[in-house]
C-alpha positions, -999 to 999 in steps of 0.1 A, spaced: -662 -399 552 -642 -386 523 -605 -391 518 -593 -357 532 -614 -361 564 -601 -396 569 -565 -384 564 -568 -361 594 -573 -391 617 -544 -412 604 -508 -406 616 -487 -391 588 -462 -420 587 -489 -445 585 -508 -426 558 -476 -423 537 -469 -460 541 -504 -469 529 -503 -443 501 -470 -456 489 -482 -491 489 -513 -482 470 -495 -464 443 -468 -491 440 -496 -516 435 -515 -494 410 -485 -484 389 -462 -514 393 -472 -542 416 -503 -555 398 -483 -557 365 -455 -576 381 -480 -600 397 -497 -605 363 -463 -612 347 -454 -639 373 -486 -658 370 -495 -651 334 -489 -678 308 -495 -651 282 -465 -632 294 -443 -663 292 -453 -668 256 -447 -631 249 -412 -633 263 -404 -662 241 -415 -641 210 -394 -611 223 -363 -633 226 -364 -639 188 -355 -602 183 -324 -602 204 -295 -589 183 -315 -597 151 -301 -566 135 -266 -566 150 -243 -541 132 -271 -524 112 -286 -489 114 -322 -480 118 -343 -449 116 -364 -441 147 -393 -420 134 -411 -395 156 -443 -377 145 -433 -340 144 -443 -316 117 -408 -318 103 -417 -351 86 -434 -329 60 -400 -315 52 -383 -349 52 -379 -370 21 -393 -402 36 -389 -421 3 -352 -425 11 -358 -448 40 -382 -472 21 -355 -499 21 -340 -491 55 -348 -506 88 -372 -483 107 -391 -481 139 -423 -460 138 -439 -445 169 -475 -441 180 -497 -430 151 -471 -429 123 -492 -455 105 -514 -426 94 -487 -417 69 -482 -452 55 -507 -449 27 -492 -417 14 -457 -430 18 -464 -462 -1 -446 -483 25 -447 -492 62 -420 -490 88 -403 -523 98 -416 -520 134 -440 -498 154 -440 -490 191 -466 -474 213 -469 -473 251 -491 -443 261 -524 -455 276 -545 -428 260 -531 -435 226 -534 -472 230 -570 -471 242 -583 -447 215 -563 -463 186 -566 -500 195 -586 -508 164 -560 -492 142 -531 -510 160 -549 -543 157 -551 -539 119 -513 -533 114 -493 -561 98 -458 -554 108 -444 -565 142 -457 -541 169 -446 -535 204 -470 -522 230 -470 -516 268 -481 -547 288 -509 -525 301 -524 -525 265 -536 -561 270 -568 -544 282 -575 -534 246 -552 -555 224 -547 -593 222 -513 -608 217 -506 -624 183 -475 -635 163 -469 -599 153 -482 -581 185 -458 -581 214 -460 -566 249 -432 -547 267 -431 -542 305 -429 -504 305 -438 -479 331 -428 -445 344 -423 -456 381 -391 -470 396 -356 -460 387 -349 -438 357 -325 -461 338 -317 -475 304 -322 -512 297 -309 -532 268 -332 -562 277 -367 -559 262 -378 -590 281 -375 -570 314 -387 -537 327 -382 -507 304 -384 -472 318 -407 -451 296 -386 -420 299 -416 -397 295 -417 -404 257 -423 -434 235 -391 -424 216 -370 -436 246 -387 -470 246 -379 -472 209 -342 -465 217 -341 -493 242 -359 -517 218 -334 -508 190 -305 -515 214 -320 -549 222 -323 -557 185 -286 -550 181 -287 -518 159 -253 -501 160 -266 -467 149 -300 -451 155 -310 -421 135 -337 -398 147 -361 -381 123 -394 -364 131 -383 -359 167 -390 -322 168 -389 -319 206 -411 -288 202 -448 -284 210 -470 -254 202 -495 -265 228 -483 -254 263 -492 -264 298 -481 -285 328 -462 -316 318 -482 -348 317 -516 -330 320 -544 -348 301 -561 -325 276 -587 -329 249 -579 -315 215 -603 -287 204 -593 -287 167 -566 -295 143 -533 -307 157 -504 -283 152 -478 -305 170 -476 -335 146 -473 -342 109 -510 -345 104 -538 -321 116 -558 -352 124 -531 -369 144 -546 -357 177 -576 -342 161 -607 -327 177 -619 -348 206 -587 -368 210 -575 -370 246 -537 -368 250 -510 -358 276 -489 -327 273 -452 -336 269 -426 -336 297 -397 -323 277 -374 -320 307 -381 -356 318 -375 -369 283 -342 -351 281 -330 -369 312 -339 -401 296 -323 -392 263 -290 -386 281 -292 -420 296 -296 -435 262 -267 -415 247 -244 -428 275 -256 -464 272 -251 -464 234 -216 -448 237 -205 -473 264 -214 -501 240 -196 -485 211 -228 -475 193 -244 -441 187 -276 -422 183 -276 -392 159 -303 -366 151 -313 -360 115 -346 -343 123 -351 -313 100 -351 -282 122 -354 -302 154 -350 -285 188 -334 -315 206 -297 -309 215 -288 -341 232 -274 -360 202 -250 -350 174 -267 -334 145 -263 -350 110 -275 -340 76 -304 -362 66 -296 -363 29 -259 -369 36 -267 -402 53 -277 -416 19 -249 -400 -1 -224 -417 22 -242 -450 18 -240 -447 -20 
């Protein structure tokens, strides 16, 4: 008997109760249970605690992967603190330097790029779910991220971090935990040529027009269409949390479509520093 046939014989309240319990376990419960009983998680938390307020009072660049990076003079941030997202490592060789940190939490990206992530030398932060493909190490850390539960902002990277429908939001929470006073967005174009229902999994049929490299999500790569409205809700939460703490997020993305944060001139950031 298939699922739909079985559903007709079960009272609606009971079906909903069972369905809710199943999806809670699938999306959240099994990860919480693993955290409680896993010695690996305890060791991971100890490593995460070393980053608490490690950069208090400093600024960092949170780097997305939009096409605008091709119009951004990245050489200017070589000696700045920076957090790269997802497959930004594809640009490292051309840039001649790596970001200070790297973050990735999407299952499809983690699964397909596990070998690349394992080869990175800088401290990396991945979803706790990634332990299926990646092993913890002195430079590889796990974050308890998911898209279930309350939509909130957390300044504690040792607890649950809401994914906010975008790895950029996780990066904002991690930067807050590290103590950065100012987070500067670049490469966060907030604009995708490929259209379709949010969060739908698709397979790339050719060159990628949505990121800085045509091979970023190249032919055959499976990825999820963005949820721009959901990410905007999360970005507002981050803006408010930073403001409440006397910190700020600004947007220096060249030609970016995001309107949540104050726009600043990218080159002017370095003129002021000088």
